[in-house]
N, CA, C and O atoms as a GROMACS GRO file, in nm:
protein
  352
    1MET      N    1  -1.058  -3.427   4.458
    1MET     CA    2  -0.983  -3.520   4.376
    1MET      C    3  -1.055  -3.546   4.245
    1MET      O    4  -0.994  -3.539   4.138
    2GLU      N    5  -1.184  -3.577   4.251
    2GLU     CA    6  -1.256  -3.612   4.130
    2GLU      C    7  -1.263  -3.495   4.031
    2GLU      O    8  -1.260  -3.516   3.910
    3ASP      N    9  -1.272  -3.371   4.083
    3ASP     CA   10  -1.274  -3.256   3.994
    3ASP      C   11  -1.141  -3.241   3.921
    3ASP      O   12  -1.138  -3.212   3.802
    4ASP      N   13  -1.030  -3.262   3.993
    4ASP     CA   14  -0.897  -3.255   3.934
    4ASP      C   15  -0.882  -3.365   3.828
    4ASP      O   16  -0.834  -3.338   3.718
    5PHE      N   17  -0.921  -3.485   3.862
    5PHE     CA   18  -0.912  -3.599   3.769
    5PHE      C   19  -1.000  -3.573   3.647
    5PHE      O   20  -0.955  -3.592   3.534
    6SER      N   21  -1.122  -3.530   3.668
    6SER     CA   22  -1.214  -3.502   3.557
    6SER      C   23  -1.157  -3.397   3.464
    6SER      O   24  -1.166  -3.410   3.342
    7SER      N   25  -1.099  -3.293   3.521
    7SER     CA   26  -1.040  -3.186   3.441
    7SER      C   27  -0.926  -3.240   3.355
    7SER      O   28  -0.917  -3.209   3.237
    8LYS      N   29  -0.839  -3.319   3.415
    8LYS     CA   30  -0.727  -3.377   3.340
    8LYS      C   31  -0.776  -3.477   3.236
    8LYS      O   32  -0.720  -3.486   3.127
    9LEU      N   33  -0.878  -3.550   3.270
    9LEU     CA   34  -0.934  -3.651   3.181
    9LEU      C   35  -0.988  -3.588   3.052
    9LEU      O   36  -0.961  -3.638   2.942
   10THR      N   37  -1.062  -3.481   3.065
   10THR     CA   38  -1.123  -3.417   2.948
   10THR      C   39  -1.021  -3.344   2.860
   10THR      O   40  -1.053  -3.306   2.748
   11LYS      N   41  -0.900  -3.325   2.910
   11LYS     CA   42  -0.794  -3.261   2.832
   11LYS      C   43  -0.708  -3.362   2.756
   11LYS      O   44  -0.624  -3.322   2.675
   12LEU      N   45  -0.729  -3.490   2.780
   12LEU     CA   46  -0.651  -3.593   2.712
   12LEU      C   47  -0.676  -3.590   2.561
   12LEU      O   48  -0.788  -3.565   2.516
   13ARG      N   49  -0.572  -3.614   2.485
   13ARG     CA   50  -0.582  -3.622   2.338
   13ARG      C   51  -0.685  -3.726   2.297
   13ARG      O   52  -0.763  -3.703   2.205
   14GLU      N   53  -0.685  -3.840   2.364
   14GLU     CA   54  -0.779  -3.948   2.333
   14GLU      C   55  -0.923  -3.906   2.359
   14GLU      O   56  -1.013  -3.942   2.283
   15PHE      N   57  -0.945  -3.831   2.466
   15PHE     CA   58  -1.080  -3.784   2.498
   15PHE      C   59  -1.128  -3.683   2.394
   15PHE      O   60  -1.242  -3.687   2.349
   16LYS      N   61  -1.038  -3.591   2.356
   16LYS     CA   62  -1.073  -3.490   2.255
   16LYS      C   63  -1.108  -3.557   2.123
   16LYS      O   64  -1.203  -3.516   2.056
   17ALA      N   65  -1.031  -3.660   2.084
   17ALA     CA   66  -1.059  -3.733   1.960
   17ALA      C   67  -1.195  -3.801   1.967
   17ALA      O   68  -1.269  -3.805   1.869
   18MET      N   69  -1.227  -3.854   2.083
   18MET     CA   70  -1.356  -3.921   2.100
   18MET      C   71  -1.471  -3.820   2.093
   18MET      O   72  -1.575  -3.849   2.033
   19GLU      N   73  -1.453  -3.703   2.151
   19GLU     CA   74  -1.554  -3.598   2.142
   19GLU      C   75  -1.579  -3.560   1.996
   19GLU      O   76  -1.694  -3.542   1.955
   20TYR      N   77  -1.473  -3.548   1.919
   20TYR     CA   78  -1.485  -3.515   1.778
   20TYR      C   79  -1.564  -3.624   1.705
   20TYR      O   80  -1.651  -3.594   1.623
   21ARG      N   81  -1.532  -3.750   1.734
   21ARG     CA   82  -1.602  -3.863   1.671
   21ARG      C   83  -1.751  -3.861   1.706
   21ARG      O   84  -1.836  -3.879   1.619
   22ILE      N   85  -1.781  -3.839   1.833
   22ILE     CA   86  -1.920  -3.836   1.878
   22ILE      C   87  -1.996  -3.722   1.810
   22ILE      O   88  -2.110  -3.740   1.767
   23ASP      N   89  -1.933  -3.605   1.800
   23ASP     CA   90  -1.996  -3.492   1.732
   23ASP      C   91  -2.026  -3.525   1.586
   23ASP      O   92  -2.131  -3.488   1.534
   24SER      N   93  -1.932  -3.594   1.520
   24SER     CA   94  -1.952  -3.634   1.380
   24SER      C   95  -2.070  -3.730   1.367
   24SER      O   96  -2.150  -3.719   1.274
   25LEU      N   97  -2.079  -3.825   1.459
   25LEU     CA   98  -2.189  -3.921   1.456
   25LEU      C   99  -2.323  -3.851   1.480
   25LEU      O  100  -2.423  -3.884   1.416
   26LYS      N  101  -2.325  -3.755   1.571
   26LYS     CA  102  -2.448  -3.680   1.597
   26LYS      C  103  -2.493  -3.603   1.474
   26LYS      O  104  -2.613  -3.594   1.446
   27GLN      N  105  -2.398  -3.547   1.400
   27GLN     CA  106  -2.432  -3.474   1.277
   27GLN      C  107  -2.494  -3.567   1.172
   27GLN      O  108  -2.568  -3.521   1.085
   28LYS      N  109  -2.466  -3.695   1.181
   28LYS     CA  110  -2.522  -3.795   1.090
   28LYS      C  111  -2.653  -3.852   1.143
   28LYS      O  112  -2.710  -3.943   1.082
   29GLY      N  113  -2.701  -3.799   1.257
   29GLY     CA  114  -2.828  -3.842   1.312
   29GLY      C  115  -2.821  -3.958   1.409
   29GLY      O  116  -2.924  -4.012   1.449
   30ILE      N  117  -2.702  -3.998   1.448
   30ILE     CA  118  -2.686  -4.108   1.544
   30ILE      C  119  -2.683  -4.049   1.685
   30ILE      O  120  -2.609  -3.956   1.713
   31ASP      N  121  -2.765  -4.105   1.773
   31ASP     CA  122  -2.774  -4.058   1.911
   31ASP      C  123  -2.655  -4.112   1.991
   31ASP      O  124  -2.668  -4.210   2.064
   32ALA      N  125  -2.540  -4.049   1.975
   32ALA     CA  126  -2.416  -4.096   2.037
   32ALA      C  127  -2.379  -4.008   2.155
   32ALA      O  128  -2.410  -3.888   2.157
   33LYS      N  129  -2.314  -4.068   2.252
   33LYS     CA  130  -2.264  -3.991   2.367
   33LYS      C  131  -2.146  -4.061   2.431
   33LYS      O  132  -2.122  -4.180   2.411
   34ILE      N  133  -2.073  -3.984   2.509
   34ILE     CA  134  -1.960  -4.036   2.586
   34ILE      C  135  -2.008  -4.057   2.729
   34ILE      O  136  -2.073  -3.971   2.788
   35THR      N  137  -1.976  -4.174   2.783
   35THR     CA  138  -2.007  -4.203   2.922
   35THR      C  139  -1.876  -4.226   2.996
   35THR      O  140  -1.788  -4.297   2.947
   36VAL      N  141  -1.863  -4.167   3.114
   36VAL     CA  142  -1.744  -4.185   3.197
   36VAL      C  143  -1.786  -4.249   3.328
   36VAL      O  144  -1.868  -4.195   3.402
   37ASN      N  145  -1.729  -4.366   3.356
   37ASN     CA  146  -1.755  -4.436   3.481
   37ASN      C  147  -1.626  -4.438   3.562
   37ASN      O  148  -1.523  -4.487   3.516
   38ILE      N  149  -1.632  -4.383   3.682
   38ILE     CA  150  -1.514  -4.374   3.768
   38ILE      C  151  -1.526  -4.473   3.883
   38ILE      O  152  -1.627  -4.479   3.952
   39ILE      N  153  -1.420  -4.550   3.901
   39ILE     CA  154  -1.410  -4.645   4.012
   39ILE      C  155  -1.300  -4.592   4.104
   39ILE      O  156  -1.184  -4.585   4.064
   40LYS      N  157  -1.336  -4.555   4.225
   40LYS     CA  158  -1.240  -4.490   4.315
   40LYS      C  159  -1.119  -4.576   4.347
   40LYS      O  160  -1.007  -4.525   4.352
   41GLU      N  161  -1.138  -4.705   4.369
   41GLU     CA  162  -1.027  -4.795   4.401
   41GLU      C  163  -1.010  -4.897   4.290
   41GLU      O  164  -1.103  -4.973   4.260
   42SER      N  165  -0.894  -4.899   4.228
   42SER     CA  166  -0.867  -4.993   4.120
   42SER      C  167  -0.879  -5.137   4.168
   42SER      O  168  -0.838  -5.170   4.279
   43PHE      N  169  -0.937  -5.221   4.084
   43PHE     CA  170  -0.950  -5.363   4.116
   43PHE      C  171  -0.845  -5.447   4.043
   43PHE      O  172  -0.843  -5.569   4.058
   44PHE      N  173  -0.757  -5.382   3.964
   44PHE     CA  174  -0.653  -5.456   3.895
   44PHE      C  175  -0.546  -5.502   3.994
   44PHE      O  176  -0.503  -5.423   4.079
   45PRO      N  177  -0.504  -5.627   3.986
   45PRO     CA  178  -0.405  -5.681   4.080
   45PRO      C  179  -0.277  -5.598   4.088
   45PRO      O  180  -0.220  -5.583   4.196
   46GLU      N  181  -0.231  -5.545   3.976
   46GLU     CA  182  -0.106  -5.468   3.977
   46GLU      C  183  -0.119  -5.336   4.052
   46GLU      O  184  -0.018  -5.272   4.082
   47ASP      N  185  -0.241  -5.294   4.084
   47ASP     CA  186  -0.264  -5.168   4.156
   47ASP      C  187  -0.298  -5.189   4.303
   47ASP      O  188  -0.331  -5.093   4.373
   48SER      N  189  -0.292  -5.312   4.350
   48SER     CA  190  -0.342  -5.343   4.485
   48SER      C  191  -0.272  -5.267   4.597
   48SER      O  192  -0.334  -5.243   4.701
   49THR      N  193  -0.148  -5.230   4.580
   49THR     CA  194  -0.077  -5.158   4.686
   49THR      C  195  -0.066  -5.008   4.656
   49THR      O  196   0.007  -4.936   4.724
   50LYS      N  197  -0.138  -4.962   4.556
   50LYS     CA  198  -0.128  -4.822   4.515
   50LYS      C  199  -0.262  -4.751   4.535
   50LYS      O  200  -0.365  -4.814   4.556
   51ASN      N  201  -0.257  -4.622   4.528
   51ASN     CA  202  -0.373  -4.536   4.547
   51ASN      C  203  -0.426  -4.493   4.410
   51ASN      O  204  -0.415  -4.376   4.372
   52ILE      N  205  -0.484  -4.588   4.336
   52ILE     CA  206  -0.522  -4.567   4.196
   52ILE      C  207  -0.673  -4.562   4.178
   52ILE      O  208  -0.747  -4.644   4.233
   53THR      N  209  -0.718  -4.463   4.101
   53THR     CA  210  -0.857  -4.452   4.060
   53THR      C  211  -0.863  -4.484   3.910
   53THR      O  212  -0.773  -4.449   3.834
   54LEU      N  213  -0.971  -4.550   3.870
   54LEU     CA  214  -0.989  -4.586   3.730
   54LEU      C  215  -1.103  -4.505   3.668
   54LEU      O  216  -1.199  -4.469   3.736
   55ALA      N  217  -1.091  -4.478   3.539
   55ALA     CA  218  -1.201  -4.420   3.463
   55ALA      C  219  -1.219  -4.504   3.337
   55ALA      O  220  -1.124  -4.527   3.262
   56PHE      N  221  -1.340  -4.549   3.315
   56PHE     CA  222  -1.375  -4.622   3.194
   56PHE      C  223  -1.448  -4.525   3.103
   56PHE      O  224  -1.557  -4.479   3.136
   57ILE      N  225  -1.390  -4.494   2.989
   57ILE     CA  226  -1.448  -4.401   2.894
   57ILE      C  227  -1.519  -4.485   2.788
   57ILE      O  228  -1.458  -4.564   2.717
   58GLU      N  229  -1.650  -4.466   2.780
   58GLU     CA  230  -1.731  -4.550   2.692
   58GLU      C  231  -1.802  -4.470   2.585
   58GLU      O  232  -1.843  -4.356   2.605
   59GLU      N  233  -1.815  -4.535   2.470
   59GLU     CA  234  -1.889  -4.478   2.359
   59GLU      C  235  -2.026  -4.544   2.357
   59GLU      O  236  -2.037  -4.666   2.343
   60ASP      N  237  -2.130  -4.464   2.372
   60ASP     CA  238  -2.268  -4.515   2.374
   60ASP      C  239  -2.339  -4.467   2.248
   60ASP      O  240  -2.359  -4.347   2.230
   61LEU      N  241  -2.376  -4.562   2.162
   61LEU     CA  242  -2.443  -4.528   2.038
   61LEU      C  243  -2.593  -4.551   2.044
   61LEU      O  244  -2.662  -4.545   1.942
   62GLY      N  245  -2.644  -4.577   2.163
   62GLY     CA  246  -2.787  -4.603   2.178
   62GLY      C  247  -2.819  -4.749   2.154
   62GLY      O  248  -2.879  -4.815   2.239
   63PHE      N  249  -2.781  -4.799   2.039
   63PHE     CA  250  -2.806  -4.940   2.005
   63PHE      C  251  -2.688  -5.029   2.041
   63PHE      O  252  -2.700  -5.151   2.041
   64ALA      N  253  -2.574  -4.968   2.071
   64ALA     CA  254  -2.454  -5.045   2.108
   64ALA      C  255  -2.361  -4.954   2.187
   64ALA      O  256  -2.365  -4.831   2.172
   65GLY      N  257  -2.279  -5.014   2.268
   65GLY     CA  258  -2.182  -4.938   2.345
   65GLY      C  259  -2.057  -5.019   2.367
   65GLY      O  260  -2.060  -5.142   2.366
   66SER      N  261  -1.947  -4.949   2.389
   66SER     CA  262  -1.823  -5.019   2.417
   66SER      C  263  -1.728  -4.928   2.493
   66SER      O  264  -1.736  -4.805   2.484
   67THR      N  265  -1.638  -4.990   2.568
   67THR     CA  266  -1.535  -4.915   2.639
   67THR      C  267  -1.426  -4.879   2.539
   67THR      O  268  -1.368  -4.967   2.476
   68ALA      N  269  -1.400  -4.752   2.524
   68ALA     CA  270  -1.299  -4.705   2.429
   68ALA      C  271  -1.159  -4.711   2.490
   68ALA      O  272  -1.064  -4.759   2.428
   69PHE      N  273  -1.149  -4.660   2.615
   69PHE     CA  274  -1.020  -4.666   2.682
   69PHE      C  275  -1.037  -4.658   2.834
   69PHE      O  276  -1.141  -4.616   2.885
   70ILE      N  277  -0.930  -4.699   2.903
   70ILE     CA  278  -0.928  -4.701   3.049
   70ILE      C  279  -0.814  -4.610   3.094
   70ILE      O  280  -0.702  -4.619   3.044
   71VAL      N  281  -0.845  -4.522   3.188
   71VAL     CA  282  -0.747  -4.428   3.239
   71VAL      C  283  -0.720  -4.458   3.386
   71VAL      O  284  -0.812  -4.482   3.464
   72LYS      N  285  -0.591  -4.458   3.422
   72LYS     CA  286  -0.552  -4.476   3.562
   72LYS      C  287  -0.499  -4.343   3.615
   72LYS      O  288  -0.418  -4.275   3.550
   73TYR      N  289  -0.546  -4.309   3.734
   73TYR     CA  290  -0.509  -4.183   3.798
   73TYR      C  291  -0.450  -4.213   3.935
   73TYR      O  292  -0.514  -4.278   4.017
   74ASP      N  293  -0.328  -4.166   3.959
   74ASP     CA  294  -0.262  -4.186   4.088
   74ASP      C  295  -0.304  -4.071   4.180
   74ASP      O  296  -0.270  -3.955   4.156
   75ARG      N  297  -0.379  -4.104   4.284
   75ARG     CA  298  -0.430  -4.000   4.374
   75ARG      C  299  -0.320  -3.940   4.461
   75ARG      O  300  -0.333  -3.827   4.505
   76ASP      N  301  -0.211  -4.013   4.486
   76ASP     CA  302  -0.101  -3.958   4.564
   76ASP      C  303  -0.023  -3.854   4.483
   76ASP      O  304   0.009  -3.746   4.533
   77GLN      N  305   0.007  -3.889   4.358
   77GLN     CA  306   0.084  -3.799   4.271
   77GLN      C  307  -0.006  -3.697   4.201
   77GLN      O  308   0.043  -3.600   4.142
   78LYS      N  309  -0.138  -3.720   4.208
   78LYS     CA  310  -0.237  -3.632   4.143
   78LYS      C  311  -0.210  -3.617   3.994
   78LYS      O  312  -0.209  -3.507   3.939
   79LYS      N  313  -0.188  -3.734   3.929
   79LYS     CA  314  -0.166  -3.730   3.785
   79LYS      C  315  -0.214  -3.858   3.719
   79LYS      O  316  -0.223  -3.964   3.782
   80ILE      N  317  -0.244  -3.846   3.590
   80ILE     CA  318  -0.283  -3.962   3.511
   80ILE      C  319  -0.155  -4.040   3.481
   80ILE      O  320  -0.057  -3.984   3.432
   81ILE      N  321  -0.158  -4.169   3.512
   81ILE     CA  322  -0.039  -4.250   3.492
   81ILE      C  323  -0.049  -4.344   3.373
   81ILE      O  324   0.053  -4.394   3.326
   82SER      N  325  -0.169  -4.368   3.324
   82SER     CA  326  -0.180  -4.449   3.201
   82SER      C  327  -0.315  -4.428   3.133
   82SER      O  328  -0.417  -4.401   3.197
   83VAL      N  329  -0.310  -4.441   3.001
   83VAL     CA  330  -0.429  -4.438   2.916
   83VAL      C  331  -0.415  -4.559   2.826
   83VAL      O  332  -0.324  -4.567   2.743
   84LYS      N  333  -0.506  -4.652   2.842
   84LYS     CA  334  -0.495  -4.777   2.767
   84LYS      C  335  -0.620  -4.799   2.684
   84LYS      O  336  -0.732  -4.796   2.735
   85LYS      N  337  -0.601  -4.820   2.555
   85LYS     CA  338  -0.712  -4.850   2.466
   85LYS      C  339  -0.772  -4.984   2.507
   85LYS      O  340  -0.700  -5.079   2.536
   86SER      N  341  -0.903  -4.990   2.510
   86SER     CA  342  -0.970  -5.113   2.548
   86SER      C  343  -0.954  -5.218   2.439
   86SER      O  344  -0.952  -5.185   2.320
   87THR      N  345  -0.944  -5.342   2.480
   87THR     CA  346  -0.927  -5.452   2.383
   87THR      C  347  -1.054  -5.533   2.368
   87THR      O  348  -1.050  -5.644   2.315
   88GLU      N  349  -1.167  -5.479   2.416
   88GLU     CA  350  -1.295  -5.549   2.406
   88GLU      C  351  -1.334  -5.568   2.262
   88GLU      O  352  -1.440  -5.625   2.234
   0.00000   0.00000   0.00000
């Protein structure tokens, strides 16, 4: 499951844009990287009766970090069901 989710995750338009941004920052000498944290069971109340996995895609600049977007993956349907920009 995680390999399928990871594969779909890295093909997202939002993920590709973030990779491009990170590469640009690295070229400017900033130690930037993408961090992906996967939570197997969603803790959001609206997902309580569903088989949802979450991925938090974070931008780590070394001196600061933030969640860029949150991805929901339905393990029953084996597909990404939402990509939401973080409001942090």
